[in-house]
VMD Tcl script that draws the C-alpha trace (Angstrom):
set ca {
  {-17.86 -31.22 19.70}
  {-18.28 -29.11 16.54}
  {-16.54 -25.75 16.41}
  {-18.65 -22.67 15.71}
  {-17.19 -19.32 14.56}
  {-17.95 -16.60 17.10}
  {-19.84 -14.57 14.49}
  {-22.25 -17.47 13.94}
  {-22.48 -18.22 17.64}
  {-23.45 -14.66 18.55}
  {-25.95 -14.52 15.70}
  {-27.74 -17.81 16.43}
  {-27.17 -17.86 20.23}
  {-28.17 -21.49 20.91}
  {-28.87 -20.96 24.61}
  {-28.24 -23.84 27.05}
  {-26.39 -25.97 24.50}
  {-22.82 -27.17 24.70}
  {-20.53 -25.49 22.20}
  {-16.82 -25.15 21.45}
  {-15.21 -21.84 20.57}
  {-11.63 -21.34 19.41}
  {-9.59 -18.19 19.08}
  {-7.08 -15.82 20.60}
  {-7.35 -14.30 24.06}
  {-7.89 -10.55 24.00}
  {-8.18 -9.93 27.73}
  {-8.34 -11.87 31.00}
  {-9.84 -10.38 34.14}
  {-9.90 -12.12 37.51}
  {-12.22 -11.29 40.38}
  {-12.81 -12.90 43.76}
  {-15.48 -15.24 42.39}
  {-14.67 -15.77 38.71}
  {-12.30 -15.42 35.76}
  {-13.54 -13.55 32.67}
  {-11.82 -14.15 29.33}
  {-12.60 -12.27 26.10}
  {-11.99 -14.46 23.05}
  {-11.87 -13.42 19.38}
  {-11.44 -15.65 16.32}
  {-11.38 -13.07 13.51}
  {-14.84 -13.92 12.17}
  {-16.27 -10.74 13.73}
  {-15.04 -7.66 15.52}
  {-16.99 -8.83 18.58}
  {-15.54 -11.05 21.27}
  {-17.32 -13.70 23.28}
  {-16.90 -13.76 27.02}
  {-15.93 -17.07 28.56}
  {-16.36 -17.46 32.33}
  {-14.86 -19.89 34.82}
  {-15.58 -19.95 38.54}
  {-12.71 -19.09 40.86}
  {-10.60 -22.19 41.48}
  {-12.27 -24.11 38.63}
  {-9.22 -24.05 36.35}
  {-5.84 -25.41 37.46}
  {-3.37 -22.66 38.32}
  {-0.91 -23.90 35.66}
  {-3.64 -23.64 33.00}
  {-4.77 -20.21 34.13}
  {-1.20 -18.88 33.89}
  {-1.06 -19.89 30.23}
  {-4.31 -18.08 29.35}
  {-2.85 -14.66 28.65}
  {-3.40 -12.00 25.97}
  {-2.41 -13.47 22.61}
  {-2.69 -17.12 23.62}
  {-4.62 -19.42 21.26}
  {-7.17 -21.58 23.06}
  {-10.34 -23.63 22.71}
  {-13.14 -23.51 25.27}
  {-15.98 -25.98 25.52}
  {-19.00 -25.32 27.71}
  {-22.60 -24.22 28.02}
  {-23.80 -21.09 26.21}
  {-25.92 -19.16 28.71}
  {-27.52 -15.70 28.95}
  {-24.91 -13.15 29.99}
  {-24.98 -11.90 33.55}
  {-23.29 -8.63 32.60}
  {-23.99 -5.86 30.12}
  {-22.57 -5.53 26.64}
  {-23.48 -8.92 25.19}
  {-26.44 -11.25 25.22}
  {-24.64 -14.55 25.85}
  {-21.50 -15.91 27.47}
  {-19.77 -19.27 27.67}
  {-19.50 -21.17 30.95}
  {-16.16 -22.96 30.61}
  {-16.13 -26.71 31.21}
  {-13.01 -27.73 29.30}
  {-9.89 -25.91 28.07}
  {-7.38 -26.73 25.32}
  {-4.36 -24.48 24.94}
  {-2.98 -24.60 21.40}
  {-0.30 -21.97 21.75}
  {0.58 -19.86 24.78}
  {1.93 -16.31 24.34}
  {4.66 -15.16 26.71}
  {3.11 -12.05 28.32}
  {6.58 -10.54 28.76}
  {7.32 -10.73 25.03}
  {3.95 -10.59 23.25}
  {3.90 -7.08 21.74}
  {0.12 -6.59 21.42}
  {-1.03 -5.79 24.91}
  {-4.63 -4.75 25.76}
  {-3.98 -1.03 25.29}
  {-4.02 1.46 22.42}
  {-1.05 1.12 20.08}
  {-0.04 3.71 17.50}
  {-0.51 2.89 13.82}
  {3.21 3.55 13.26}
  {4.09 0.92 15.88}
  {1.66 -1.57 14.35}
  {3.18 -1.14 10.87}
  {6.32 -2.68 12.35}
  {4.17 -5.66 13.38}
  {2.34 -6.31 10.12}
  {2.42 -10.03 10.88}
  {0.46 -9.54 14.12}
  {-1.60 -6.39 13.55}
  {-4.56 -8.31 11.98}
  {-5.27 -9.51 15.54}
  {-6.20 -5.96 16.58}
  {-9.74 -4.64 16.25}
  {-8.75 -1.93 13.78}
  {-6.88 -4.14 11.35}
  {-9.19 -7.13 11.54}
  {-12.05 -4.74 10.67}
  {-10.06 -3.28 7.76}
  {-9.27 -6.71 6.34}
  {-12.87 -7.89 6.57}
  {-14.03 -4.71 4.79}
  {-11.30 -5.21 2.18}
  {-12.58 -8.74 1.54}
  {-16.17 -7.55 1.22}
  {-15.19 -4.85 -1.26}
  {-13.16 -7.29 -3.37}
  {-16.08 -9.71 -3.47}
  {-18.45 -6.89 -4.40}
  {-16.15 -5.84 -7.27}
  {-16.22 -9.29 -8.85}
  {-19.95 -9.66 -8.22}
  {-20.74 -6.30 -9.80}
  {-18.87 -6.97 -13.01}
  {-20.14 -10.52 -13.29}
  {-23.74 -9.34 -12.83}
  {-23.23 -6.69 -15.51}
  {-21.88 -8.93 -18.26}
  {-18.15 -8.31 -17.87}
  {-15.44 -10.95 -18.32}
  {-12.52 -11.13 -15.87}
  {-9.29 -10.80 -17.86}
  {-5.93 -11.67 -16.32}
  {-3.38 -9.26 -17.78}
  {0.42 -9.77 -17.51}
  {2.34 -8.87 -14.38}
  {5.60 -8.99 -16.36}
  {5.60 -6.59 -19.31}
  {7.89 -4.93 -21.83}
  {5.70 -1.81 -22.10}
  {5.17 1.21 -19.86}
  {1.44 1.96 -20.07}
  {1.72 5.33 -18.35}
  {4.95 6.46 -19.97}
  {6.29 7.47 -16.55}
  {9.29 5.15 -16.58}
  {9.06 4.37 -12.84}
  {9.08 0.60 -13.15}
  {10.68 -2.36 -11.36}
  {12.99 -4.32 -13.66}
  {12.57 -8.09 -14.00}
  {15.75 -9.92 -14.96}
  {17.70 -13.15 -14.54}
  {21.01 -11.59 -15.60}
  {23.96 -11.56 -13.21}
  {23.54 -8.55 -10.91}
  {27.30 -7.97 -10.57}
  {28.58 -8.79 -14.08}
  {25.70 -8.67 -16.58}
  {26.54 -9.32 -20.25}
  {27.28 -6.13 -22.15}
  {26.87 -5.02 -25.75}
  {29.79 -3.61 -27.75}
  {28.89 -0.08 -26.64}
  {28.93 -1.07 -22.94}
  {25.18 -1.30 -22.28}
  {23.45 -4.27 -20.64}
  {22.71 -6.89 -23.29}
  {19.09 -7.78 -22.59}
  {19.00 -10.07 -25.62}
  {20.66 -12.61 -23.31}
  {18.02 -12.13 -20.59}
  {15.25 -14.65 -19.93}
  {12.72 -12.90 -22.18}
  {15.27 -11.67 -24.71}
  {14.44 -8.05 -23.98}
  {14.16 -5.61 -21.07}
  {11.07 -6.38 -18.96}
  {9.44 -4.85 -15.90}
  {6.63 -5.33 -13.42}
  {3.45 -3.79 -14.80}
  {2.13 -0.38 -13.79}
  {-1.27 -1.07 -15.37}
  {-3.23 -3.76 -17.16}
  {-5.09 -1.20 -19.24}
  {-3.40 -1.61 -22.63}
  {-3.89 -5.38 -22.58}
  {-7.38 -4.80 -21.20}
  {-8.26 -2.79 -24.29}
  {-7.25 -5.77 -26.42}
  {-9.70 -7.94 -24.51}
  {-12.52 -5.41 -24.72}
  {-12.12 -5.15 -28.50}
  {-12.90 -8.84 -28.74}
  {-15.13 -9.71 -25.77}
  {-17.02 -6.42 -25.49}
  {-16.69 -5.75 -21.74}
  {-13.81 -6.91 -19.56}
  {-12.26 -5.96 -16.25}
  {-8.87 -6.57 -14.69}
  {-8.25 -6.81 -10.95}
  {-4.65 -7.52 -10.08}
  {-1.38 -6.29 -8.59}
  {0.48 -3.37 -10.13}
  {3.83 -1.84 -9.25}
  {5.43 1.61 -9.35}
  {9.03 2.33 -8.41}
  {8.18 5.83 -7.27}
  {10.39 6.96 -4.39}
  {7.48 8.39 -2.45}
  {6.79 8.15 1.27}
  {3.43 9.93 1.27}
  {0.29 8.59 2.93}
  {-1.25 7.94 -0.53}
  {1.44 5.93 -2.34}
  {2.48 2.28 -2.38}
  {5.04 0.49 -4.52}
  {2.74 -2.54 -4.83}
  {-1.01 -2.12 -5.02}
  {-4.10 -3.59 -6.70}
  {-5.89 -2.00 -9.64}
  {-9.42 -2.47 -10.95}
  {-9.59 -1.56 -14.64}
  {-12.75 -2.15 -16.69}
  {-12.60 -1.60 -20.47}
  {-15.72 -1.46 -22.62}
  {-16.12 -1.59 -26.40}
  {-18.69 0.83 -27.87}
  {-18.63 2.99 -24.70}
  {-18.07 6.72 -24.98}
  {-17.26 9.20 -22.23}
  {-20.86 9.57 -21.04}
  {-21.27 5.77 -20.77}
  {-18.01 5.58 -18.86}
  {-19.20 8.16 -16.33}
  {-22.50 6.35 -15.75}
  {-20.71 3.05 -15.19}
  {-18.16 4.52 -12.78}
  {-20.86 6.15 -10.65}
  {-23.01 3.04 -10.51}
  {-20.00 0.83 -9.77}
  {-18.64 2.75 -6.78}
  {-22.10 3.27 -5.32}
  {-22.86 -0.45 -5.59}
  {-19.66 -1.70 -3.94}
  {-19.88 0.88 -1.13}
  {-23.52 -0.06 -0.56}
  {-22.46 -3.72 -0.32}
  {-19.89 -2.87 2.37}
  {-22.47 -0.91 4.35}
  {-24.86 -3.85 4.23}
  {-22.37 -6.62 5.02}
  {-19.81 -4.93 7.30}
  {-22.08 -2.94 9.61}
  {-20.28 -3.84 12.86}
  {-16.82 -3.20 11.42}
  {-17.81 0.12 9.86}
  {-19.52 1.24 13.08}
  {-16.29 0.49 14.95}
  {-14.18 2.34 12.36}
  {-16.62 5.27 12.43}
  {-16.23 5.57 16.21}
  {-12.47 5.20 15.89}
  {-12.35 8.08 13.40}
  {-14.51 10.27 15.65}
  {-12.10 9.74 18.54}
  {-9.17 10.54 16.26}
  {-10.85 13.75 15.06}
  {-11.16 14.96 18.66}
  {-7.36 15.09 18.91}
  {-7.09 17.50 15.94}
  {-7.37 21.27 15.94}
  {-10.93 22.44 15.34}
  {-10.12 23.89 11.90}
  {-8.57 20.57 10.85}
  {-11.53 18.41 11.91}
  {-13.68 16.82 9.22}
  {-17.29 17.93 8.97}
  {-18.41 14.38 8.13}
  {-17.92 11.12 9.98}
  {-17.01 7.93 8.15}
  {-20.57 6.64 7.79}
  {-21.68 10.15 6.78}
  {-19.14 10.11 3.91}
  {-20.25 6.70 2.70}
  {-23.92 7.66 2.69}
  {-22.97 11.00 1.10}
  {-21.57 9.09 -1.90}
  {-24.38 6.57 -2.37}
  {-27.25 9.02 -1.83}
  {-26.13 11.88 -4.11}
  {-26.14 12.06 -7.87}
  {-22.60 12.89 -9.00}
  {-22.12 16.38 -10.46}
  {-20.62 16.36 -13.97}
  {-18.69 19.33 -15.28}
  {-15.68 20.08 -17.46}
  {-12.19 20.81 -16.22}
  {-12.50 24.29 -17.75}
  {-15.65 25.05 -15.74}
  {-13.98 23.69 -12.60}
  {-11.00 26.00 -13.11}
  {-13.37 28.98 -13.40}
  {-15.02 28.00 -10.11}
  {-11.69 27.53 -8.35}
  {-10.12 30.76 -9.67}
  {-13.15 32.73 -8.42}
  {-13.38 30.91 -5.07}
  {-12.67 32.57 -1.72}
  {-9.64 30.33 -0.97}
  {-8.06 31.33 -4.29}
  {-8.75 35.03 -3.83}
  {-7.43 34.93 -0.27}
  {-4.45 32.80 -1.42}
  {-5.40 29.98 0.97}
  {-4.71 27.23 -1.55}
  {-1.22 25.80 -1.23}
  {-1.07 25.40 -5.03}
  {-2.16 28.12 -7.43}
  {-4.92 27.38 -9.93}
  {-4.89 28.20 -13.63}
  {-6.00 26.50 -16.83}
  {-3.54 23.78 -17.76}
  {-2.41 22.76 -14.26}
  {-3.04 19.31 -12.84}
  {-5.49 19.80 -9.98}
  {-4.29 18.99 -6.48}
  {-6.26 17.20 -3.78}
  {-7.09 20.52 -2.06}
  {-8.75 21.80 -5.26}
  {-10.67 18.58 -5.81}
  {-11.90 18.50 -2.22}
  {-13.03 22.12 -2.40}
  {-15.25 21.30 -5.37}
  {-16.75 18.25 -3.61}
  {-16.97 19.40 0.01}
  {-17.49 23.16 -0.25}
  {-18.83 24.18 -3.63}
  {-21.15 21.38 -4.83}
  {-21.44 19.33 -1.62}
  {-21.73 16.26 -3.83}
  {-19.29 13.83 -5.47}
  {-17.97 15.30 -8.71}
  {-16.88 13.94 -12.10}
  {-14.55 16.28 -13.99}
  {-14.15 15.80 -17.75}
  {-12.26 17.10 -20.77}
  {-8.84 17.79 -19.26}
  {-5.98 19.50 -21.14}
  {-4.31 16.95 -23.41}
  {-0.83 17.99 -22.22}
  {-1.40 16.66 -18.68}
  {-3.05 13.38 -19.69}
  {-1.85 10.07 -21.13}
  {-1.25 9.44 -24.84}
  {-4.11 6.96 -25.25}
  {-6.96 9.36 -24.39}
  {-9.30 10.42 -27.19}
  {-8.61 13.94 -28.40}
  {-11.44 16.48 -28.50}
  {-12.21 18.47 -31.64}
  {-10.78 21.64 -30.06}
  {-7.27 20.17 -30.21}
  {-6.63 21.27 -26.61}
  {-8.48 18.75 -24.46}
  {-9.10 15.01 -24.26}
  {-12.15 12.99 -23.28}
  {-10.82 12.20 -19.82}
  {-12.75 11.89 -16.56}
  {-11.81 11.91 -12.87}
  {-14.23 10.96 -10.08}
  {-13.73 13.06 -6.95}
  {-14.79 12.04 -3.42}
  {-14.90 13.90 -0.08}
  {-11.82 13.64 2.09}
  {-9.72 12.01 -0.60}
  {-10.08 13.86 -3.89}
  {-9.58 11.75 -7.02}
  {-10.56 8.11 -6.60}
  {-11.14 7.07 -10.24}
  {-9.37 8.17 -13.41}
  {-10.51 7.16 -16.88}
  {-11.23 8.23 -20.42}
  {-12.62 7.40 -23.78}
  {-9.68 5.84 -25.61}
  {-8.30 7.21 -28.88}
  {-9.56 4.95 -31.68}
  {-8.18 7.01 -34.56}
  {-4.94 5.39 -35.70}
  {-3.31 8.53 -37.12}
  {-4.09 10.67 -34.08}
  {-2.85 7.98 -31.72}
  {0.46 7.51 -33.55}
  {1.01 11.29 -33.72}
  {0.39 11.60 -29.99}
  {2.80 8.73 -29.24}
  {5.52 10.57 -31.16}
  {4.75 13.73 -29.16}
  {5.32 12.02 -25.82}
  {8.37 10.05 -26.96}
  {6.86 6.56 -27.37}
  {8.10 4.61 -30.39}
  {4.95 3.22 -32.10}
  {6.88 0.09 -33.14}
  {7.20 -0.95 -29.48}
  {3.39 -1.06 -29.20}
  {2.63 -2.58 -32.62}
  {0.20 -5.03 -31.01}
  {-1.73 -2.18 -29.36}
  {-1.94 -0.30 -32.64}
  {-3.23 -3.41 -34.42}
  {-6.57 -2.91 -32.64}
  {-6.80 0.44 -34.45}
  {-5.68 -1.07 -37.77}
  {-8.13 -3.95 -37.70}
  {-11.74 -3.25 -36.73}
  {-11.23 -0.20 -34.53}
  {-14.21 0.88 -32.43}
  {-15.10 3.56 -29.90}
  {-14.20 2.29 -26.44}
  {-13.59 3.59 -22.93}
  {-12.45 2.52 -19.49}
  {-11.23 3.65 -16.11}
  {-8.89 2.68 -13.31}
  {-9.59 2.50 -9.59}
  {-6.78 1.83 -7.14}
  {-8.30 -0.76 -4.83}
  {-6.36 0.48 -1.80}
  {-7.64 4.00 -2.47}
  {-11.18 2.61 -2.30}
  {-10.47 0.68 0.91}
  {-8.87 3.82 2.37}
  {-12.05 5.79 1.69}
  {-14.45 3.13 2.98}
  {-12.50 2.45 6.19}
  {-11.65 6.09 6.94}
  {-7.97 5.35 7.49}
  {-5.44 8.11 6.91}
  {-2.49 6.13 5.52}
  {-2.67 3.77 2.56}
  {-0.11 1.47 4.21}
  {-2.79 0.57 6.74}
  {-5.30 -0.89 4.25}
  {-3.12 -3.57 2.64}
  {-1.94 -6.56 4.69}
  {1.78 -6.22 3.95}
  {2.65 -2.78 2.50}
  {5.46 -2.30 0.01}
  {7.03 1.17 -0.01}
  {10.57 2.62 -0.15}
  {12.77 0.67 2.28}
  {9.74 -1.38 3.35}
  {9.60 -5.07 2.37}
  {10.01 -6.78 5.70}
  {7.25 -9.35 5.64}
}
mol new
graphics top color blue
foreach p $ca { graphics top sphere $p radius 0.5 }
foreach p [lrange $ca 0 end-1] q [lrange $ca 1 end] { graphics top cylinder $p $q radius 0.2 }
display resetview
């Protein structure tokens, strides 16, 4: 008997045919006349109900069919006698692949806290919430690759091990084969990395951008989509030590082209998720509504999850400069009443509360801010003629603030080298990066989108550790 995924079975509903379903037991309910078993196989958030008449199954078999057990049922697919689903399976044969001791199985049919489930990252995909998140994550990843392929981009695999710090932040994980207790030392007592595997100090990458620029200045349009790492000792709801970055780089693009691409890109991938994950997003929308009810009225969001997603894809993004945004914020009611946690003035890096005010209160549309002060942005961003700002851009969303950061890249060799000196980067260490300015330099631009930040927004979750299968954070590397 061929096995059909539950998603396909519920969609095609071949009534009065014999089928086999396989999966994990969610619930078992016994009445005087029958046993009702809800089975899920991960292909959909929906379960299929399997029914056996009272006394039909041997008592030893029935005892093994508990929450968490993995089973296969074969039987007739018939119209459902109850409400909630169109069809159900009349059990004729049972195979038990793996029982689950009901005394020890930690996922019982009740509501578990997200904190508790983070301790069970190996089992939490079996819950409705996390199976929905992982299916949405898959759909978004597929949509990313599809979008760039359809728009003439080439997928470039940039190094995970690197000798450069793209951001200049210095918060990197070291990669070494040297003895951890007694590493070789130089005459002045420092670790002698010339004896290391790569002959120099190397780290896990924080970004594929610099190498991505090299690809764009040969292939025209490329994108990277891979793991990145930051050794930032942060336990906030928005930070991970290991996460995935999407970084397109485009030759001959200037800031305006970059903004158009970013807007079209995020709208397209969110639209794909809405079209292909309707059941999962409806579940997550309801979940968020229930969660909002537990908050104080002033802390409740004005928009539900689906409202936020449609808000992004149906509105044209507002474009304005950082300077104009500062004027709006300084003259806003929250600023005048000192309701912002962080004060606003020209030259500060905007906080999430400022970004959300612009999106949710002032414009009521997604926003792209441009032309930030050069002092708060990375060395590689193209400098404006005023000498004070750079051609940077940040895309701001409701509920989350910044979701994309990008810029037109500095293509003037002299300006780039001078800026590197200003921020303490030795140009000799990035000779290969500077070669693209020495030989056939061109205007080019790009942006970065943290994939988990996107999944966080689309699923409506509140903690970034809940949108990656096995989160890596300070003191967290269990699985």
